[in-house]
C-alpha positions in Angstrom: 188.8 33.4 -66.5 191.8 31.5 -65.0 192.9 28.3 -66.5 192.0 25.1 -64.6 195.7 24.7 -64.1 196.0 28.0 -62.2 196.0 28.2 -58.4 193.2 30.7 -57.5 192.0 32.4 -54.4 189.2 29.7 -54.3 191.9 27.0 -53.9 193.5 28.9 -51.0 190.1 29.5 -49.4 189.3 25.8 -49.8 192.6 24.9 -48.1 192.1 27.2 -45.2 188.5 26.2 -44.6 188.8 22.4 -45.2 187.2 20.3 -42.5 190.1 17.9 -42.7 192.6 18.3 -39.9 195.6 18.3 -42.2 194.7 19.3 -45.8 197.2 19.9 -48.5 197.1 21.9 -51.7 198.6 19.6 -54.4 199.0 19.6 -58.2 197.6 16.4 -59.7 198.2 16.2 -63.5 198.8 19.9 -63.4 195.6 20.8 -61.7 195.3 22.2 -58.1 193.4 20.2 -55.6 192.9 20.2 -51.9 193.3 16.8 -50.4 193.6 15.3 -46.9 197.3 14.6 -46.1 196.3 11.0 -45.1 195.2 10.4 -48.7 198.2 11.8 -50.6 199.7 8.3 -50.7 196.6 6.7 -52.3 196.7 5.5 -55.8 194.3 8.2 -57.1 196.8 10.9 -56.0 199.9 9.1 -57.3 202.2 11.6 -59.0 200.6 14.6 -57.1 203.1 17.3 -56.0 202.4 19.1 -52.7 202.3 22.8 -53.0 201.6 23.8 -49.4 199.9 22.5 -46.3 197.3 24.5 -44.4 199.7 24.5 -41.4 202.5 26.0 -43.4 200.2 28.5 -45.1 198.6 29.7 -41.8 202.1 30.1 -40.3 202.9 32.5 -43.2 199.8 34.6 -43.0 199.4 34.8 -39.2 196.2 34.9 -37.1 192.9 36.2 -38.4 190.9 35.6 -41.5 192.6 36.8 -44.7 190.8 39.3 -46.9 189.8 38.4 -50.5 192.8 40.5 -51.6 195.1 38.5 -49.3 193.7 35.2 -50.8 194.3 36.5 -54.3 197.9 37.5 -53.4 198.6 34.2 -51.7 197.2 32.3 -54.8 199.4 34.4 -57.1 202.5 33.7 -55.0 201.8 30.0 -54.9 201.2 30.0 -58.7 204.5 31.8 -59.2 206.4 29.2 -57.2 204.7 26.4 -59.1 205.5 28.0 -62.4 209.1 28.4 -61.5 209.2 24.7 -60.7 207.9 23.9 -64.1 204.4 22.9 -62.9 
């Protein structure tokens, strides 16, 4: 079972399917969360580090719905980036 501090396919799926027009995957206190871009400046998200926006992620993966395997690979790549940044 992944740690609560690990970006998973579920986080990527949540980012891609968010009803918000501009969601972001952020780390807040080391934990991944999907939040609306408009709320990232709110006090409750103070200190959050943006990992990726849906717009940037969809530009990387192209058109069409990603498979579960694709979601897992994306999550792994995002987690690697975060780990390399010390997150």
